[in-house]
N, C-alpha and C positions, 0 to 999 in steps of 0.2 A: 295747867298744861302749857308751859311757856318755854319749853325746850329743856327743862330740868330732868324730865323722864319720858319714857316711851309710853304713849297712851295704849289702852287695850284695843284688841282687834275690833270689838263691836263698836267702840267709840269712833274708830277710824272709818268704819262703814257709814256711821251717821254723819261724820264730817264730810264724807264724799257726797252724801245726799244733800247736805247743807250747801256745799259748793255748787252743785248742779241747780238747786233751787234758787240760789243767789244769782247765778248767771241768767237763769230763765227770767227772774224778776227784772233784771237790768235790761235784757233784750226786749221783753214784752213791753215794758214801760217806754223804751225808746221807740218801738214800732207804733205804739199808740200816739205818741207825740208827733211822730212823722206823718201820721194821717192828717194832722192839722197844718203843720208847717212845711212839710216836704213830701207830699203824697207820691211823687214820682221817684224818690230816692230815699232809702233808709239804710241803716247799718247792715242789715241782712242782705238787702238787694245789692248793695255795693260790694260786699264780700262775695256774694254769689256771682255777680258780674265779673269780678276779677278772676274767679275760678274758671268761668266759662271762657274768658279771654285767654287764659293760660293753658288750658288742657289741649293736648295734641289732637289733630283732626281724627285720628284713629279712635281715641277715647270718646270723642263726640259721636262718631258714627256708631260705636258700640252702644252708647247710652240711648241714642235714638232708636236703634234697632231693638234693644231690649225693652225699653220703657215706652217707646212711641211718643205720643203727645203728653204722656205723664212724666217726661224727662225732667221737667222743672220741679215737680213734686218730689221726685226721687233725689234730686240735688238738694232740695231744702231738707229732706229727711236725713240725708247724709251729713249735711252741715249741722243740723240739730244734734245728731249723735256725736259728732266730733267735738262740738262746743260742750256738750254735757260731760264727755269723758275728760276733757281738759279741765273743766270747772270742778269736776269731782276730785281730780288730782290736786287742784288748788285748795280745795277744802281740807284735804288731809295735810297738805303742807302748812296751811295756816294753823291747824290744830297743833302740829308738832313744833312750829317755830313762828313766832309773831311776825306778821307782815310778809311772810313768804308767799302766801296765797294772794295777798293784796298785789304783790308784784306781778303775778301771773295775770290778774285781772287788768292791771295797768297796761301790760303788754298787749292784751286783747284790745283795749281802747285805742292804743297807738296803731295797731294793725288795721282796725276798723277805720280810723281817721285817714290812714294812707289810702285805703280802698276808696273811701268817699271822694278824696281829692283826685283820683284818677278817672272819675265818672264824668261823662259829658253833661249830666244834669246837675252838677255840683252847684250849690248856693251857700250863702253864709249861714242860713238856718240849718242846712243839711250837715254842715261841719260840726254842729253842736251834738248831733245825735249819738255818734260813737262815744263821745266823752260822757254824755248823759248815761248811756248804757253801762259804761265802766264804773262811773261814780255811784250809781244806784246799786250795782252789783257788789261793789266793795263795801258799801254801807251795810247791806243786808248780810254779806258774808261775815263781817266783823261781829254783828249782833248775834247771828246764829252760832258762830264758833265760840264766842264768849259765853253764851248760855250753855253750850255743850261742854265747855271746859269747866264751868261751874258745877254742872251736873256730875261730871266725872270726878271732880275733886271731892264733892260731897259723898259720892259713893265710895271713894277710897279712904274716907275718914279725914281728909284734909280740911274739911269744914265742920268737924265734929261728928259727922255721920248722920246727925238728925235731920239735915236738910236735903237728903238724897231724893226723897219722893217729890217734894215741891220743886226742886231744881230740875229733875227729869221732866216733871209735868210742864214746867214753864218752857223748857226747850221744845218739847214735842208740840205744845200748843202753838208756839211761834212758828215752828217748822211747818205744821199742818196748815195753819192759816195762810202763811206765805205761799205754800205750794198750791192751795186752793185759789189764791189770787192769781197765780201764774196761769192756772188752767182756765179760769174765767177770762183773764186778759187775752190769752191765746185764742180763745173762741171768738172774742170780740174782734181781734185783729183779722182773723180768718174771714169773717163775714162782713166786716165793715171797716172802712177807712174814710175819715172825714172828707178829704179832698175828692176821693173817687166818688163818694156819695153825691157831692155837689155837682160834679161833671155829669154823672148819670142823670141827675134831674134836668140839666141843660139838654142832654141828648134826648131824653124822653119828651121834652117839650118841643123839640125841633120838628118842623114840618117840611118834608122834602118837596121841592118844586116839581111840577109835572115836566118830564123830559120833552125837549123839543123834538127829539127823535126816539120814540119808544122802542123797546126791544121787539124785534120781529116775532110774530106768533110762533109758538112751538109747533112743528109739523105734526100732522096726524100720524100716529103710529110710532113716534119717536120714543115713547115710553112703552116697552114691550109688556109691562105688567106682570113680569115673572117674579114671584116672591123670592126674596133674598138677594136680588140684583140691586146694586147701589141706586138710590133715587136719581132720576135724571137731573134734578136740581137739588143740591145738598142743602138741607136746612141749616140755618146759622148755628144753632147749638151743636150740630154734629160736624161742622166744618173743622178740618184739622188746623192745629196751631203749632208751628215750629218757628221759633225766633230766638234771639239772644237776650231778650228781656226777662229777667227772673220774676219781676212783678210788672203788671201792665202799666205803662206810662199813662199819666193822667194829664190830658191837655184840654183846656177849656176852649171851645170853638170860638168864643167871643174874643179871646186873646191870641188865637192862632195866627201865625204869619208864615207864608212860604216865600222864600227868596230864590231868585234865579241869579246866579253869580258866575264868575269865571270868564271864559273866552266868548263874551257876548258884546254886541254893539252897545247895549244899554241894560243895566241891571233892572230887574222887575221885582216888586213885592206885591203879594196877593193876600188879601184877608179872606176869611171864610164867607163874609157877606159878598165880597167880590165874586167868589166862586159860585155862590148860589145864584147870582144874577147872570151867569154865563149861559149860553145855549147848551144845556146838558143833553147827553145822550145816554141810552140804557142798552146794555149788551150782555148776553150770556157769554161767559168766558170760563174755561177750566184752567185752574192753576195747579201746580205740583211743586213739591219740595224735592231738591236734588238728593236728599237722603232717602227718598222713597225706593225701597228695594223692589225687585221684580215681584209683582203680585201684591205690593203693599198698598196701604190706604192713606198715605200722606198726599192726597190729591182730592180735589173737590170742584164742583161746578156751581156757579152762582150767577145771579142777575145783578150786574154792577151798574150803578148810576154815577156818571162823572163827566168831566170835561176833557176832550182830547189833549194829551200832553203836547202834541205838535203845535196846537194853537198858542199855548203859553210860550213855547220855545220860539215861535215865530215873532211874538211880541218882543222878545229879548234880542233876537237876531244872532244866532251862533256864527262865530268867525270861521273862515274856510279851513283853518288848521285843526279845528276841533273834531274829535271822532268818538267821544264818550261823554256820558252824563253820569256824574257821581251823585246819587241821591242819598240824602242823610236823614236819619231818624232822630227824634228828640233824645234817644238814649245813646246816641253816638254810632249806631250801626250805619254802615254805608254799603251801597251796591253799585256795581259798574255796569251800565247798560249802553250798548252801542248807540250812538247818536242816530244812525240811519234807521234803527228799529223804532225810535221814538218820533221820527219825522216822516215815516212812510205812511201808507194809507190804512194800516192796521188800527184797530181800536184800542190803542194804549191810552189808559185813562188816569186822570187824577180822580180817584173814586171816593165818593162821600156817602154812597148808599149801597146796601147789600140786601138783595131779595126784598126790596120794598120798604126797608127801614134804614135809618142812619147806621153807619158802620158800628158794630158792637165795639166796645172799648178794646177787647182783646184782639180784634181784627183791624185795629189801626185808627180808631176815631181820633180826630175828626176826618183826616184825609190820608189815603195811602195810594200807592201806584199799582195798577194792574196792567200787565203787558202780555198779550197772547203770544205763545210760542217760546217763552223763556222760563227757565226755572226761577223760583222765587228768590234765590240767593243773589241773583244778578238783576233783579227787577222789582220785586214785590215789596218795596220798602213801606213799612207801616209807620204811623205817627210822624208823617213826613214834615220836614221843616226847611229843607234846602235842596235845590237842584244846581249842582256846579257843572257847568259846561267846560270840559277839559279834554285831555288826551290820555289814552291808555299808557303812553310812554311817560307821563308826568304824575299820574295818580294811581293808587291801588285801593281797592275796596277791602272791606273787613275780612272776607274769606280768602282772598288771593294769597297773602303771605302765609296763610295757614294750610296751603297745599291744594287749593281748589283752583280750577280754571278761571281765568278772568272773563271768559264768555261761556254762557250756559244755555244753548238751545235745547229745548225739551226733546227727548228721544221718543221715537215711535214705539208704542208699547200696547199691551193688552193684558187682560186679567180675567180669570175665571172666578165668579162670585158664588155660583151654585152649580153643583153641590160643593160642600166644603172639603178641603183636603182631609183624607182619612174617613170619609163618610161611609157608612154601611148602607147599601142600596139593594132593593129587590131586582131580580133579573128582569130583563125586558127593555123597553124604551125609556131611557133616562134623559130628562131635559137638562141641558147645560145652558148657562147664561152668564153674561158679564158685560164688561165695558172695554173699549179700545179708544186710544187717543193719539192724535198727531196734530197738535194745535197749530193753527195758521196754515195747515196743509189739508187736513181732512182724511178720513178713512175711506178706502176703496173696497176692502173686503176683509173678513175675518175667517180663519180656518181652524179646525181642530183635527188632531190625530190621536189615535189610541194605540198604545204600545209601539210607538215609533213606526206605525203603518202609514198609509197614504193620507194626505191632507184632505179633509172634507169641508166644503164651504158651509159656513153658518148663515143664518138669515140676519142680515145687517139692517137694523132700524135706521131711518133717516136721522141725521144729526140736526141739532138746532142750528148749528153753523159749523164751519171748518175750525172754529176756535173752541169747540166744546168736544167732550167725549161722546161716543156713540154707544148705544146698547146693542147687544147681539144675543141670539139664542140658537140652539141646535139640539135636536133629539137624537140620541145615539142608542142603538140596540147593543146591549152589553150582555155577554154570557157570564155565567157564574165564575168567580175567581177574582184575583186582584188585578187591577188595570191602572196603567199610567195614562193620563190625559194631558195633552199640551195644547196651547193656543198660540196663534201668531196672527199679526195684522199686516196688511199692505196699505200704504197710503195712496192718495189720489194721484201721486206722481209715479206710482209703480214701485216705490221703494218697499222692500220686504223687511220686516222686523229682524234685527240681529239675533242669531241663535247663541252666539258665544256668550258665556256667562262672565260678567264683569261686575265688580263691586261699585258702589255709588261714587267713590272718589276716583278721579278728580272732577268729573263732569256728568255724573248720572249713571245708573246701573243699566246693564243690557242683559239679555237672555230671555228665554221663554218661560212663562209661568207654567208650572207643572204641578199637577195634583195626582194623588193616588186614591182610588176608591176600591172598596171591597164589595163585590156583587154577590149576594146570597141566592141560593136556589129557592 
């Protein structure tokens, strides 16, 4: 089958399968090698990062809204499907014309190389990975398609007909064995990466110092104890994760460095050991993603351990003309934070601990920034490597040219956690509960209304601090029928939550969380 005749339909189907298996072999082999030589950057993560960078903000909002914190898994699934389809076509082309499919695989390698070269984490070893993926894929494709061609020729009598069964058997044995290898390799890549495993061991062995200023005790009654309401302090495994890193960057704390550069009197470099030796403080702070829709769950409250950012900036000495700090992640992400926010008395932290343990890898280990009162896209940089003191007029952060505001103060908001939207309830007194937040200002009151009637005050539990969310509850007597229930909050300055419904772009959603319940007799 070298272009002299058209192969049968069933052979083309198996050629497509062979192409997909060959591509899977190359990609999985490359990912396994990346675990040892380039754990923070691989062919897949480079391609995924390029896709994330290129998609319009509206597409990003749609993906986060649809998939939530599973947005990266959805992207990986979409990429795998696209690669499989292209590779399947390459398998058919290779069966019909020698080296036609090879050319497709070669183009994949070139595209992968270009993606790797655009990444902030690019190294000489990372450059090898897309070439390795393409090379292994091509080798497997040639072997499988040659076996398939031989089986087809034998079946058509081109090899005397007597060899059809052994030829077919040889092809299917090779195809099945290779596919099994891809599945096993994929499982290994999913649960283990060499570099990440090593850093995890370093993290587990780390003992956090006792804070010089511990977190104030949680006030009595701050947790209302109503089932279904979000925990007052979000457990680490349940904390939301939204960022631009397709795979978690792997940074060894022993090699980590943080540089303060830009418009400063003197540049500063900080090691992880330096940070551990500083007078650390511990504070509860609620942070939120700007993509959090009204009533959404892209928000969480944790107890953070760290060193005030203002102390580090004071060491560097920002120049008078500076008004912004551009924080940079190891993966190239940047956030623009007003200098005044990082130098006032709020507890903006270089955080290294989260709820009593070192930062989880996916939440920024070894160091990230936490800033009360700002959305994460302009403040909460994970895997932190640089603070550049600059001006808004001179530098732009990652999301600014993609249609988002350069400044992002968190909007006053509230949410109904129980009962859930669409719940069927018995008539009588129904207990409602949820959370409200106005970081760095605090909540003054929460109110509910039924069917656009009068607002009724809820019982507001004491907050841990003005930098955290507050829990609330209210029992409502509801008659049989369908009812609409809305919640609104007022902060400690008297500002009332905005009722007008607005989308998350460009600086956060507004509107009242509204649910509907069906009360039965």
